[in-house]
N, C-alpha and C positions, 0 to 999 in steps of 0.2 A: 813366774805369773803370767798367762798367758791375756792379750789385749784384746779388744775387739779392734777390726781392721780401719783407718782413717777414712771417716768421710770424704766425698770428694770436696775441694775446695768449692764454698759457696761464691763470686766474683764479689758482690757486695760486703760479705762478711755477716750478713743475716742470714738465718735457717731458711728453706723455699716455703714459699706461701701457698694459700688451698687451692688448686687446678681451680682456673677458671671457670663458670657456670655455663654452660650448655646454650648454647640461643635458641628462642622459644619462636618458632615462627606461628605466622596467621593460623587459625582453625581453619579443619574442611571446608568448604563451601556446603556438605552435607548436614552442617549443624544449623545453616539456616533454614535450608528444608525440614530439618528436625522439626525446626522453632514453630513454622508456618503452616504444617503437617498437624501442631498439637492446637490452634489457634479457628485450622479449618475443624479439626475434631471437635472441638468447644461449641463451635456455631451450631454444628449436627446435633450435636446430644442434647443440646437447648433444646431444640425444634422436634428433637425425637422424647427427648421425655416431658415436653406438655404437649404436646399428642397424645404422647400416652397415658400423661395423666388425666386429659380429659376425656378418653376413652369412652370410660362406662356412659357417656352424653351422647356420643355417636352413635351407640349402637342397638339397634329397636330388633327386636324378637317379634313384634307382629302390630301390625296397622288395622284397627277394623270400626268401621262406621258404627254410633251410635245409635242403631234404627230401631233397637226394639226386640232386634231377633237375636237368637243365640248365637254364638260365632268359636267353634272347635279350635284352639290354638296352642302348638306346642312348642316352650319356654323353657331357657336352660333348668338345671335347678343346681346351680353350683353358688348360688344367694340368691338374697332378697331381690324382689322385680316389684321397679315403680312402676304404677301405672299413670301416664301424660296424659291431659286431656287439651281440648282447643282451647286455648286461652278466653276467647270469648263467649266460652260455658263457663258458670261458677259449677255445676256437681253434675257430673256426669252422667249419674244416676247407677252405677253399676253393681254386676253382682258375678264374683269368682264362682264355680265352684271346680273343686279336684275331681275328674271321670275317674280317676280310681277308686275314692271316697264316696264320691258323689255327696260331697260335705261342702257346705260355702265355707271359703276362706275367710278368713278375717283382713279386712281392710282397713290399714291404719292410715290416718289423714299423717301426711307431711306436716311435718310443724315449721320449717322453714321456707321461703320463696327459692322454689330452684325453676327458671325456664331455659328452653332451649330454641335458636331457631337456623336451624340450617338449609334455607330455602322451601322449605315446605309449609312456611308456617310457622305461627310461634305457639308454644306446647309447655304448659305448666304444669309442675310433678303433683297430682295427688292424690294419690295413695302410694303406700309402700305395703307389699305381701310377702308371706313366705311362698315361695311357690307349688310345696309338696310336690307331685308326681313330674310337674312340667306337660301334663297333656290337662290345658283348662276348656271349661267353656263358659266365653263372655257376654253379657250380655247388658246393654249399655243404651239408655234410653233420653238423655236429652237432647238429640242432635248433636250434629255436626262429625268426630272422631274421636278415637281414642288410639294409644301406642302404649306400648306393654315391652319395658327391656328393663337392661339390669340395673339396679341400685349402686349408686356410688359409696364408699366407704368411706370414713369419716378419718380413719386412719392409712387408710392407701391413699386418698386427697391428699392431707396432710404431708405424709410422707413424700409423695411425689412431687409437692410443691419445694420442698426442701430438697431433693433431688436435683429438681431441675436448675435450684439456682444455684448447687452448691459442686455439684459434677461440672458445668460447663465454666463456674468460677477457678476450680484450680486448674483444669485442661490451659485456659486459659491462661492463667496466669504462669503455670510451666512454659508454657509456648512463648508468651512476653521474658520471660525471664533468661530463658532462651537465646530469643532474637536479639535482646540488650547484652548480653554476658559476651558472646560471640560478635556482634558489632562492633563492641569497645575491644575484643582482641588482635578482630579482621584491622582496625584502624591504627592500631596501636602498634602492632609486631609488624618483623617486615616477609615479603613473602618468602616460601620456601625455595630455596636454589634447586633449579630445572638441570634434573641427569639424575 
C-alpha cells in the first residue's frame, strides 16, 4: 500500500493560512481628470442642449416690412412656419400666397402666447402656416414689420427640455461619483512604490 508523502511540518502545528491579500495602492491621478472631464462635459452638454431646444426661436427665414406691398420670400419647407408680428401691432393684416400654385395659404392663429426678443425688438407669434412650395408672396398692411421662421414643435420642445435636464444630470452625477470615489481611495490608500 502506498501512502502519500508526509507534508512538511508546520512550526505551529496548524495548517498554513490564506496567502496575504495584495496591497492596494492609490488610483492613478487620471481618474481625477476623468471625473472633472465628465463634470465639464455635463456643463457643455447642458448649454448646448438648451440652445438647441430654443433654436427654432432664433432662426428667421425672412424679415419684411408690413407696408402693403407684395414681397417675394423663400422659406424652408421642412415644417410649418410662424409669422411673427411686431408686438406693438395687434394684427399685421397679412396675406400669404404660394407662388407655385397661386393659391392663398391658410394662416392659422397661434393660440398660445409666444414672444421673442433678441435685440431687434419684441416679436409675437401671430400665425402658423404650411409653407407649401417655399416660394411665397407675402403682403402685410398694418405697418411695422413681420418675420417668418420655423415653428417649434411641441414634441421637439418637450424632448429638448427633457434632454437638457437628463443628459447633463447623468454626466454630472457620473463625474461627481468618480471624483468622490477616487478621492476616498486616494486618501485611504498608500502611494504606489516608485520604480
